[in-house]
N, C-alpha and C positions, 0 to 999 in steps of 0.2 A: 460086308453084309449089314444091311440096315437093321436097327432094332425092331422087334416086333411091336405091333400096335395092339393094345388090348381091345378085344371085340366089344366091350361095353361102350367104346367110343364110336362105333359104327353109326348109331342114330345121329350123332353130332356131325359126322362126315356128310350126311345127307342134308344137313341144314346149311346149304351153300348159298353163295351169291353168284349170279349169272349175268352174262352179257352175250349178245349175238351181233355179228357183222354179216350182212348178206349183200353180195354184189349182183348186179344185173345189167345187161346191155339194153339201151333204149332202141326200139325198133319201130318201123311204121306198120301199118295194118297189113302189109304184104310180107312182113317178117324180115325186112331189109334194115340194115343199120340206119339209125337216124342221122340226118345231116345237119341238125340244128344244134346250137350251143346248149350248155347246161341251162335248165329252166331259170329264167330271171325271177320268177315268183318265189323261188327258194332262197332268195337273198344272197348274202355274201358268203361264199364258201370258206373264207378265211376265219370265220367265227362260228359257222353253223355247227351245232352240237351233234346232229343226228343224220343228216343227209349230205353226203360228200361225193366227190368223184374219185375214182381209183386211177388207173393208168390213163385211160382214154377219155375224151370229152363225152363219149356216149355211155360210159360205164358208171352207173350210179351205185353208191354204197349206202345201205341203210344200217345205222349203228344205234343199238339200244343203250340206254344207261345201265348201270349196275342195278339188278333187281333181285329180290329175295326168293323168287319162285320161278320155275320154268314156265308155268302157265302165264304168269304176269309178263315175263319176257316175250313170249309169243304174242300176247295181246299187243304189246308195244310194236313188234314187227308188223303185225297186221295193220295197225294204225299208220305206221310210217309208209307202208305200201300204198294206202289210200292217199296220203299226203303227197307222196312222190308222183303217183300217177295223175292225180288231179291238178298238179302243178305243171305238168308237162304239156306240150302241144296236144290238142284234142285228138290229133291223128297219130299219136304215138302210144306205144305199149311197153311193158317190161318183158324181156325175153325170159322164159321160165326154166332155162336149163343152164348147166355149167358151161358146156361147149357152146361157143358163139354161133350165130347164124352165118350165112355166107359172108366172107370177108372180101374186101376189095382185091382185085388182081394185082394192083400195085401197092406195096406195103406203105409207101409214103402217103397214101390216101387215108390211112388210119391216123386220126388226129389225136395227138397227145393232149391231155387235159390242159386247158387254158387257165392256169392258176396265177394269182397275184404274186406269190413268193417265187422269185426267179430260181432260187435254189431247188424248189420242188420241180420246176420244169426241167432244170438241168439234170436232176436225178432221174426223171423219166426218160430223158434223152439217152442217158447212160444205159438204162435198162434196155431200151430199144436197140442200142448198138450191141450189147453183150448177149441178150437173149432173143432179140427179134421182137417186133411189135405183135406178131400173130399170137405168140404164146401168152403175151400180156392180156389178151382179150378173153382168156378163160376166167370164169367167175366161180365163186364157191361160197361156202359157209364157214365162218370162224366162230367157234364156241369157246367163250371165256368162262373158266370155272375157278371159283375161289371157295375154299373151305372156311367155315365160320371161325372167328378168333377163339371161341370157347374150346373148340377141338384142340387147338395147339396149346392153349393154356393148360388144359387137362393133361395133354401128352407131355408137355414140358415137366410137369410135376412127376409123371410116371418115369420119365427118362432122366430126371435130374439135370436138365439143361434149360437154356432160355427158349422162349416161345419161337423166336426167329430161327434158332438152330433147329428146332423141331420142324418148322415150316420148310426150311431148305432140304432137310433130310427126306421128308415125306414127298415133297413135290419132285425131288430128283429121282426118288425111287419110282414114282408113278411114271415119270418121263422115260426112264430107261425101259421099264416094262411095256409102256405104250409103244415105244419105237420098235420093240421086239414083236409085239402082237397086234399092231394097228391094222394088219391085214384082215383081221376079223371084221372091222368096220368097213373096209374096202369091199369085202365079200358081200356083206349084208346090205350095204347102202350105196354101193357104187352105182352110178346112174348116167354114165357117159360111154355108151357102147360104140359110138361112131361120131365122126366129125363131119361138118358140112364143108363144102368146097371153100378153098382159100385158107384153110387152117394150115395145111402142109404146103411148103414150097414144092416145086416140081420134082427136085431130086432129093427131098427129105426122106430119111427112113421112116417107115410107118407100119402099123400092124397090117397084116394081110387078111385078118378076119375081124369079126365083131369081138369086142372085149367087154369086160365088166366095168372098168373105169379107166378110160383114156386119160382123164385128168390126173389120176393118182399114179399113173405109170411113168416110165422114163420119157414118154412122149408128151407128157403134160408140162405144166410150168414148174420146173424145179431148178434148184441150184445145180451147178456142175458137180460131178461125183466127188471131186477132191475137196469139196467144202463140207466138212463134217465137224460139228462141235463136240466138245468133251463133256459128257453128262455125269462124270464121276462125282463132281461136287459143284456147287454154285460158283465157287471161286474159279474153278477150272473152266467152267462153262463161259464165264465172262472173259477169262484170259484167252481162251481159244478163239472166241469171236474177235476180240480186239487184235489178236495176232494175225488173223486173216485179213483184217483191215490194214494193219501195218505192212503185211506182205503184198498188198495190192490185189488180193484175191476177192475182196469185197470193197465196194466204194465206201460204205459205212455200215454200221451195225444192223440197220433195219433191212438191208439187202438179204439177210439170212432168212431164207424162206423154207424153214424146216416144217415137217408135218406137225410138230409140236414146238412151241416156244415158251421159254420161261419169261414171265413179265414181272417187272418190279413195280409197275403202276405209272412210272414216269417215262419220259423220252428215252430212247435206247441209249443215247449218249450219257445218260445219268443212271447207270445201274445202281440200285440200292444195295443194302447189305443183306437183303433177304428177298426171296421170291414172294410175290404177292398173289399171283394167280397164274394159271396155265392157259395158253391159247392153243386150242385144238384146231388144226387148219386143213386136215385131209378129208373134209366132208363134202361130197358132191351135193349140188342142189337137187332136192327131190321135186321133180316137175309136176308131181301129182298134188303137191301142197303149195298153196299160194304163198305162204311164208317162206317156202324153200326147204322146210324141215318140219316134222311133226313132233308133238309132245312125246309120243311113244318112242320115237327115235332118240330124242334127247334124254329121256329117262333111262333108256337102255345104255346109252353112252355113260351116263352118270354112274349107273351100277357097275359098268365095266371099269371105270376109274376107281371105284371103291374096291373092286376085286384086285386090281393091280396094286393098290396101296396096302391092303391087308394080306396079300398073298405072301407066303414064305419065300417065293421065288424073287430074285433080284437080278435083272439082266446086266451082264458086263458089256464091254465095248464090242467083243467078238459077237455076242448074241444080238446086239443092236445091228451090226452089219449084216448078220444073217436075216434079221427081221426086215431090213431094207430089201434084200434080195427076194424074200418070200412075198412081200407086198407087191413087188413088181410082177412076180409070177402070177399072183392072184388077180391083179388088175388086168393082166393081159390074157387070162383064161377066157375061153368062149363062155358067154353068160349061161348057156344051157348045159355046160359041162360040169359034171360032178368034180368038185375041187380035189386036187391031189393032197390038200391039207384038211380034208373032211374030218378025219379021225382026230387031229389036233384041235380043230375047231369045236367039235362035240365035247372034247375033254375040257376045254376052257369053259364052255357053257355049263357043263356038269359041275365044275368048280364054282361057278357063279351061283348056280342053283343051290348047291350045298351051303355056300356061305350065307345066302339070303335066308335059307331055312334055319340054319344054326344060329344066326344072329337075330332071327325073328324080325326081319326088316319088313316094313309095310310097303312092299313093292308088288305091282301087278304081275302075277306068275305067267300070264299069257305072253308077256314079252319074251321070256326065255323059251316058252313053248314054240312061239312063232319062229324064233331064231333057230331052234333045233330043227324044225320042219324045213327051214330054208337050207340048212346044211345037208339034210337028207334028200331034199328035192330042190335043185337050183331054180326050178320054175317058180318057187316062192320068193325069190330075191327081187329086189327093186329093179335091178338091171333087166331081168326077164319080163317083169311087168311092163317095163317100158318097151322092150322088144315086141311084146304082144300087141301093144298099141301101134307101133310103127308098122307091123305086118298087116294089122287090120286096116289102118288108114291108108297105107300105101299099096294095099292089095298084093302083098308079098307072100312068098312061101319061103320056108327055111332053105337056105342055100343060095338064095338070090345074091347077085353081086353087091359089093359094098356101096357103089354109087347109088343104087336104088334105095338102100337103107338111108343113105345120106339125104336123099330127096324126101323120103318119108319122115325123117327127123325134122326137116324144115316144115313139112305139112303139120306134123303133130305139134311142134313148138309154136307155130303161128296160131293154131286152133286153141291151144291151152292159154296162150297170151290173151287171145280175144275173150276167152271165158273169164279170166281173172280181171280183164279190163271191164267187162260188163258188170262184174260183181262190185267194182269200185264206183261205177257211174250210175248204176241202177237207182240207188237212193243216195245221191251225193250229199245229202244233209247228214248222213250217219257216218260215224267214225268206227271202222271195224276194230274189234278188240275191246271197244268201250261203248258199244251200241246199247247197253243196258242203262247207261247214265242219262241224266236229263239232257235234252237236246241242245239247249244253249251252252251247256258245259262242254258237250262234244264239239260244238262249233268253235268255242274258244280254244280248246285243246288242239284242234286242227290248225288254227291260225298260229298258235304258239310254236307248234312243231314245224310248220311251214317256214316260219321266220327264224328258226334256229335257236329258240330259247330252250333251256332245260325245263322239262316238265315231269313232275312226279304226282301221282294220285295218292294223296295222304289218307283219304277216307272216301271210298267209292260210294257208299250209301249216302253220305252227307255232301257229296259233290265238292269235296275239299281238295284243292290243288296247291302245289308249290311251283312257282315259275322262277327261273333263274337266268341271269344273263348280265353281261356288262359289269360284273363284279358285285352284284347284289341279288337279293331274293325277295319275291313278293308272294303273299298268300292270297288266294282267291277262293271264295265259296259261291256256289251257284252261278259262276261265270261273271257276276257283276258286284258281288259284295267284297270290297277291297279295303285296304288301309286308308284309302282316301276319304272314306266315310267313318263317322264315329259310331260307337255302339248305341249311344242314346238316340241318334237320328233314326236308326233302324227300329228301335223300340217305339219311337214316336209314330212312324209310318205304319207299324204293325197294329197300333191301337187307333182304330178309326175315330173314336171319340176325342182322344187327345189331338189327333191330326186336325179334326174339324175346329176345335177350339182355338188352336194356334193360328190356323188360316183365317178364321173369322175375325180374330183380334188383330190380324195383320191387314184386314180390309178386303179379304177375298170373299166372294159369295159361295156359301156352302149350304146344303140342305138342312133344314131344321128336323128334329126328330126326338125320339125317346129311346132310352136304353133299359133293357130288362135282363135280370139275372135268373129269372125263373119262368117256367112255362105258365104257371098259374097266374102270376102277376100280368104277364103279357096278354093272356087270354082275357083277363078281367078288364083290360084297357081297350077292348074292341071299339066301344062307342067313342072313346077319346081319340083313338087312332084315326077314325074316319074323318075327323076334323083337321088332320094335318094338311090336307090338300086334296086336289082332285084325284091324285093317285099316290100310292105309297110303295116303298121298297122295303122288304124284310130281308135282313142279311146277318150272318154271323159277325161278331165284333172284330175278330182278328184274322180270319182266314183269307187266303189269296185264291187266285185262279177262278173266281166267280162261283165257287162251290157254295151250295146252300142258299142261294139268292132266289127270291121270288118277287115279282113286280106285278102290281095291280094298277092299271092306268085309269080305271074308272071304279064303279061300285063293286064291292065284293061281299060275299056272304060270310057269315060267322064260321061256317064249316070250312070254306076255302081259306079263310084267315088262319084257322087253327092248323090246317094242313101245312101252310107255309111256315107257321111257327115251329111245327115239329121238324120240318126239313132243316130249318136254320139251327135249331137247338141240337140236332144230330152232329153238327160241325163245331159247335163252340158252347161254352157254359154261359155266355152272355150274347145277346143279340141286339140289333138296332132296327128300329122302325122309323123310316125317314120319309119326308115328302118326296114325291117323284118330280124330277126335272124333265120337261119335254125337250126334245131336240136330238141332234146327232151326237153320238159319243165318239170322242177321239182320244187315243192314247198318245201322249207326248213323252218321248224318251229324252230326258234331260241328262246331259253329261257335262258337268262343270258349269260353264257360263253360256252354254248354247243348247238348242234343241237339235238332236242328231236325226230324229225321225218322228214322223207323225202318221198314225194309222187311223183310218175310219174303221170301226169294228161293227159289222152287221151281225145281229143275233142269228143263231142257228136257224136255217130255213131250208125249205125245198120248194121247187116250182112244179106245179102239176102238169100232166100231159093228157088228162081226161081219161086215162086208162088205169094207171097204177095207183095203189093205195099209198097213204103217207108212209107206212112201214116199208113198202117196196121202194119208194122214192128215197127214203133215208138210206136203205141198203145200197142203192145205186150210187148215191153221192159219196158214201163211205168207201167206195171202190177206188176213189182218187188216190194215187200212190203218195200224195202229200199228206194224206190223213192217217193218223195212227192213234195210239192211246198212251196215257201216262206221260205226256210231254216228250215222247220219243219221235215225234214227227212235227213238221211245221204247222199243220192244222190238226185239230182234234176231231175224232169221229163224233158224229151226232148221236146222241143217246135218245131213248124213249123211256126215261125214268119217270118217277112221280112228278118231277118239276115240269117236264115237257107235256105230260098228260094233263096236268093242271092248266097249262097254257092252252092246250087244244080245247079243253072243256070250256074255257072262257069264249072260245070262238065257235062253240057248238059243233066241235069236231072230235073225232076219235082217231086212233092210229089206223083204223080200217077205212076211214073216209077216203073218197077219191076226189082230189081237187080238180077243178076245171083246167083245161089247157091254158098255160100262161099264168095261172093263179099262184101267187107266192104265199106260202103258209109259214108263219114264224112259229118256231117251237120253243123259243125262249124270249124273254124280254131283255134280260141282261145280254150284252153283246160280247162277252169274253170269248176270245178265240179258244181258250181252254175248255169251253163248254160247247164247242162245235160251231162257233161263229166264223164268219168270213173276214179276212183282213184286206184292206185296200189302202195302199200307200197314198197319202195326201201331203207329204212333206213339202213339196214345191207349191202347193195350192193354198195352204193356210197362211193368212196374212201374218206378217212379222209381229204385229201387236199381240196376237194371241200367244205366239211363241214366247214373247217377253213375259207375259203373265205366268206362263208355265214355269219359266226359269225363276222368276221372282218368288213364286209359291214354294218351289223346291228349296230355294235359299232360306225362306222363312222357316222351313222345317230343319234347317241346319244340315242339309244333305248335299252331296255332290252328284250322286247317281240316283235317279228315280224315274219310275213310270207313273206319270200323273194323268188322271182321267178327267177330261173336261166335257161337259155337255154344251154344245153351241147350236142354238136354233137356226142361225143363219150366219155363215162365216163372212158374208159380204157386208154386214152392218158393222159399225164401229165397236171395237172391243170395250169402249168406255160407255156404250149405251146401257141403259137400265136393263138388267136381266140378260145381257148379251152372252153370258156364259154362267156356268156353275161348276164348281170343282167337286167331284164325287169322292175321290180318295187318292192317296199317293201310295205307291208300291215300292218297298225297299228291295224287292227281288223281282224286278220286272223281266218277263221273258223277252229275250232278244230274237229268238228264232223266227217269230212271226213277222219281224221287220226284215229279216234276211230272206225269208221265203214267203212273201205276201201272196195272198190269193190273187190279187191283181196289183199291178204297179211295179215301181222300181225297187230293187233289192238294196237294203242299207246294211253294210257289213259292220254292225255295231260291235261285234266281238273284237274286230281289229282295232276299233277306236279305244276299247278298254285296254288292249295290249299297248297301244301307242301312248295312252295316258300313263301307264305304269312304267313303260320303257320307251321314252322319247327317242332313244337311239335307233329303234326299229324304223321309225318314220324317216329319220335322216338317211337310212340306208336305201331308201327307194330311189 
């Protein structure tokens, strides 16, 4: 009997680390197995961290890193789903269920994964021979659960043993109890009531009715009955598996496909001296969840594991064998049938509820209430929820023959796959799970995940990432602030006054102007400001995204001047008043020694139709799915704030004015996309001479990555001509999404260029 665990340690038990593996078959839009190879866009499978192939070439596996929260882990799964789907052929989807769609009539048509390492191919050929290819096509969820080290440090002190000894004892107790009672998970979350055609061979034994979990039963993908590990201790566990290999019952350690496996963290052939984490493997894919499982299901499983660890019960070998039999019975019960183990299930739930209350654990009570309702009424289980959908979509009635349910399963699976497909492609610039982050960062994360780099979000609010691969690690902030630039170069570009001085001394044309640190001093300089030039620009000293900028191209009143000062001072403690440069504004994205992209940026505008007001036209233009707010979309929504109203006033217009048909009304003078402007790619049109000026200017600032803004009156005149250009400012954090999703023109995948700069090996893998 294992030593008891003090209940004071229960909160530490819940501070775990988690990982998830989710398998899925690639299918076409008719729900048939894909016939294409593993997507080339996902790079080399030999080093890819997060997206692999399982048994077959069509079976994708999404693998999260180790994460400190269940919600964070599910965010990662959602992101990987987007990456996998958008990397596949546009005509392909991911099958949303554990049981595969229709399989080929001839088993040899199921293609084993085409991997570089021949030993991996040989291993899959061995599995095909021993278990058959059809069983290998079943997919599932593997939940990896690790208790935090502090739990075992405290427990070791209580038990007067080493932390590793405590680990082994606790994990083994959980394993024994889980194998005895895992049928509870099968009952609640089983979701494979029927198989499509082709799963069973003609003469194969099979269930005669609908079941709770075909996958978790003896008809699923399991080891032969004589393959049983010894969970008495970790040493005996290792010895028993190695003995099965020695006896020829297993080809190698990883062939042991138990519902629960003890993992040391390394390859199977390198068992460590202690268990590092548990791999829970008997979880059906939840077809109602795009990720394949919900947070509620995972939190329930975690509570179940805690109950098994702290329970005074400790299953022995005979109880484990009994648990295997019960699980098979539960799995093969009709989903609508009240379970023969209802009483025992309710007793376990009552024990979990009592423990949660006694230990004062911060767990949602509704999880246990829902589970109890499911045992009292099987219609509340996941399997019956799925059956209800099959009967609705297949126009079935209870008691219809299995083949009709199999057809309905294909209809349901195809419809669900299309639903999840649409969710991934509807706004393909967003990365699910992380759509609250800045858009350029999301796009960089997508590219990093697609190419197989390790990716960790260090600070979500600050857009701080860690990327790893090829034996090293790189830190990235805001998608383009990297170790390639110095801290001082960012400070230089952040300070518009310093930027201008450095560029002017290096021979570049910049606007002249004045700096003010108080509203009163700026207001008193009204007469002086009027002599700067025909027009002036009033802007904050250090802010980005075009916020707080006002532009007067001609004469302006003292009242309008004061309003512009107020707007600028709201964004910064110091402002600049500069001469206005006439011409077209271009954003040059400089990366190292070359210009990667050039955008012409048109100020926020609407075009009249002679009927709608400016307010209505703005609302209509904002309906574009590429427009959003807070840099979470490629184009920003147009606003009608004080700045826009001031601009309209200069044109003798108001938001309620009705422009003539074809009349373009500009709502801003500054052309920042972040203030509602339009972006037009001009990379291939701008002469090289202007690109060289941009590169040289960025180098003068000591930077490697910058978005530098040039005013060019006429791109067709020589860049060396007088007043051929003017440099407005340089940005240390230039948005990349507007180059990737321009309003018009060619997309430039700058985020991938950043990744290839940090990890040149990625480029070599193309």
